[in-house]
C-alpha positions as CSV (number, residue, x, y, z in Angstrom):
1,M,2.1,-7.0,-1.1
2,T,5.8,-7.0,-1.3
3,L,6.9,-8.8,-4.6
4,T,10.0,-11.1,-4.3
5,P,11.1,-12.5,-7.8
6,R,13.1,-15.3,-8.1
7,V,16.3,-13.8,-9.3
8,I,18.1,-15.2,-12.7
9,L,20.4,-12.5,-13.7
10,R,22.7,-10.7,-11.6
11,V,25.3,-7.9,-12.7
12,K,28.3,-6.3,-11.3
13,T,27.7,-2.8,-9.3
14,R,29.6,-0.5,-7.5
15,R,27.1,1.3,-6.0
16,K,25.2,1.1,-2.4
17,S,21.9,-0.7,-2.5
18,K,20.0,-2.9,-0.1
19,Y,20.6,-5.5,-2.7
20,K,23.9,-6.9,-3.3
21,R,23.1,-7.0,-7.5
22,P,20.6,-6.0,-10.1
23,M,18.1,-8.8,-10.8
24,I,15.4,-9.7,-13.2
25,V,12.6,-12.3,-13.1
26,E,12.4,-15.5,-14.6
27,K,9.2,-15.6,-16.5
28,G,7.2,-13.0,-18.0
29,F,8.0,-9.3,-18.8
30,C,10.7,-7.2,-16.6
31,I,11.9,-3.6,-16.9
32,L,14.7,-3.6,-15.3
33,L,16.4,0.0,-14.4
34,Q,19.6,0.5,-12.5
35,R,20.0,4.0,-11.4
36,V,23.4,5.7,-12.0
37,R,23.1,9.3,-10.8
38,E,21.3,11.9,-9.1
39,E,22.2,15.9,-10.2
40,K,20.4,19.2,-10.2
41,R,20.1,21.7,-12.3
42,S,21.1,25.7,-11.8
43,T,18.0,26.7,-12.0
44,K,15.6,24.5,-10.3
45,D,15.1,23.8,-6.5
46,F,15.1,20.0,-6.5
47,S,17.2,17.3,-8.2
48,R,16.1,14.5,-10.3
49,T,17.8,10.5,-10.9
50,V,18.5,9.4,-14.0
51,G,19.3,5.6,-15.1
52,N,19.6,3.3,-17.6
53,Y,16.9,0.4,-18.3
54,K,16.6,-2.4,-20.6
55,C,13.6,-5.1,-20.8
56,Y,13.3,-8.7,-20.7
57,W,10.6,-11.4,-21.8
58,N,11.6,-15.0,-19.7
59,G,15.0,-13.6,-18.7
60,A,16.2,-12.6,-22.5
61,E,16.7,-9.2,-23.5
62,L,14.2,-7.5,-26.2
63,P,16.0,-6.0,-28.9
64,G,15.2,-2.2,-28.8
65,L,13.7,-2.1,-25.8
66,S,16.4,0.3,-23.6
67,G,17.2,3.8,-23.0
68,Q,16.8,5.9,-19.8
69,I,14.6,6.9,-17.0
70,V,14.2,10.2,-14.6
71,E,12.7,10.5,-11.5
72,R,12.9,12.5,-9.0
73,G,16.0,12.9,-6.4
74,G,16.0,10.5,-3.4
75,P,16.6,9.2,-0.9
76,G,13.9,6.7,-2.3
77,D,10.8,6.5,0.0
78,N,7.4,4.4,-0.1
79,T,5.8,6.9,2.9
80,A,3.3,9.4,3.1
81,A,5.6,11.0,6.0
82,L,8.5,11.5,4.2
83,G,8.4,10.3,0.5
84,K,4.8,11.7,-0.5
85,R,5.6,14.9,1.5
86,K,8.7,15.8,0.1
87,R,7.9,14.3,-3.7
88,L,10.8,11.6,-3.1
89,R,11.6,8.8,-5.8
90,I,10.1,5.4,-4.8
91,R,12.1,3.3,-2.6
92,E,14.6,0.7,-4.7
93,G,12.6,-2.6,-5.5
94,A,10.4,-4.9,-7.5
95,Y,6.9,-3.8,-8.5
96,R,4.0,-5.2,-9.9
97,L,2.7,-3.6,-13.0
98,C,-1.0,-2.5,-14.0
99,I,-3.7,-1.0,-16.0
100,Q,-4.1,2.6,-15.3
101,D,-7.4,4.5,-16.4
102,G,-7.4,7.5,-15.2
103,P,-8.0,11.1,-16.4
104,R,-4.6,11.9,-17.2
105,Y,-3.0,8.8,-17.9
106,K,-4.4,5.7,-19.7
107,T,-3.4,2.1,-20.9
108,F,-5.9,2.1,-23.0
109,G,-7.7,4.9,-25.0
110,Y,-4.7,7.5,-25.1
111,S,-4.7,10.4,-26.9
112,P,-2.8,10.2,-30.3
113,G,-0.6,13.3,-29.4
114,A,0.3,15.5,-26.6
115,T,-3.2,16.4,-25.3
116,L,-4.7,14.4,-22.3
117,P,-5.2,11.7,-21.3
118,K,-1.4,10.7,-22.2
119,P,-0.1,6.8,-22.3
120,G,0.8,5.5,-18.7
121,I,1.1,2.2,-16.7
122,L,0.6,2.1,-13.0
123,L,3.2,0.6,-10.6
124,D,1.6,-1.8,-7.4
125,D,3.3,-2.3,-4.2
126,T,4.1,1.4,-3.4
127,G,3.1,1.6,0.2
128,K,1.6,5.1,0.7
129,R,2.6,6.4,-2.7
130,D,-0.1,6.2,-4.3
131,A,-0.8,6.5,-8.2
132,I,3.0,6.3,-9.2
133,L,3.1,5.7,-12.8
134,I,5.4,5.4,-16.1
135,H,4.6,8.2,-18.1
136,P,6.1,10.7,-20.5
137,G,8.1,13.1,-19.5
138,F,9.1,16.3,-20.5
139,D,12.5,19.1,-20.3
140,Y,13.8,18.1,-17.0
141,V,11.5,15.8,-15.0
142,S,7.6,15.7,-15.3
143,S,7.3,13.9,-11.7
144,I,6.2,14.0,-8.2
145,G,7.4,10.5,-7.8
146,C,6.7,8.7,-11.4
147,L,9.0,7.8,-13.7
148,N,9.8,8.9,-17.2
149,P,11.6,6.9,-20.2
150,G,13.8,8.8,-22.3
151,R,17.3,9.0,-23.9
152,G,21.0,11.2,-24.3
153,L,20.6,12.2,-21.0
154,K,24.6,13.4,-20.2
155,D,24.1,15.5,-17.6
156,A,21.6,18.0,-15.8
157,D,20.9,20.3,-18.4
158,S,19.9,17.4,-20.8
159,R,16.5,17.5,-21.8
160,L,13.5,14.9,-21.9
161,E,11.8,15.0,-25.6
162,F,8.2,14.4,-24.8
163,K,8.0,12.7,-28.7
164,D,10.2,10.4,-27.6
165,S,8.9,9.5,-24.1
166,R,5.4,8.8,-25.0
167,A,6.8,6.3,-27.7
168,R,8.7,4.7,-24.9
169,V,5.7,4.2,-23.2
170,I,4.0,3.2,-26.2
171,A,6.6,0.8,-26.7
172,F,6.6,-0.9,-23.3
173,I,2.6,-1.3,-23.6
174,E,3.4,-2.7,-27.1
175,A,5.6,-5.4,-26.0
176,M,3.8,-6.8,-22.6
177,K,0.5,-7.0,-24.7
178,A,2.6,-9.0,-27.9
179,N,4.1,-11.4,-25.5
180,L,1.4,-11.5,-22.9
181,G,-1.6,-12.0,-25.9
182,A,-4.8,-12.6,-24.6
183,K,-3.5,-12.7,-20.5
184,F,-3.2,-9.1,-20.9
185,P,-5.6,-7.1,-19.1
186,A,-8.7,-5.2,-20.5
187,R,-9.4,-3.3,-17.1
188,G,-8.3,-0.5,-15.5
189,G,-6.9,-1.0,-11.9
190,A,-6.0,-5.0,-13.0
191,V,-2.5,-6.1,-12.1
192,I,-0.7,-7.5,-15.2
193,P,0.6,-10.8,-15.0
194,N,4.3,-11.5,-14.8
195,A,5.0,-7.9,-15.3
196,V,7.4,-5.9,-13.2
197,I,9.9,-3.2,-13.0
198,V,12.6,-3.9,-10.8
199,I,14.2,-0.6,-9.6
200,H,17.8,-1.1,-8.4
201,G,20.3,1.9,-6.8
202,E,19.8,4.4,-4.4
203,P,22.4,7.2,-5.7
204,V,23.3,10.3,-3.5
205,G,23.6,13.8,-5.3
206,T,27.1,15.7,-5.0
């Protein structure tokens, strides 16, 4: 199933994209991720993608919920033959958010520190790319397709700090809980109602 949220906000961009401008949904919780660059550290054999995010509730920006997100390099692809095999980022688009309940990452019952299980949120509608999560990252990128939130990433040598990344994942979870109240699901795999991430942009490395 492909989610096509109603557009209520459009932002000018010079990046080539399937969508002319970024969009957020009118109702519910939305993480808007604008990818801005693809870069490669000299000591790594693969690139990473860096973008900026903001969060919204019913179209209004939520204060304090903004930063950066790191993914693997592109092009974005949701097939097994290319995206999964080459460990690429997922393609731009809108994805519903779900409760994660696995041995390594959980939306509920995650550990209080750096041990497993760590906090995580599952993305739905990802085609043949299963187990695509928003979860904490460290250093360059902790992902073969997932999304790691962070801050202060100026170039390819900038590092994700685990403690900050973990706090940002928890902030997403707590914001959804606070705004959805009793509608926030309590079981693993359940789709979180009116909660999406909208990813915009397919930057190309230099």
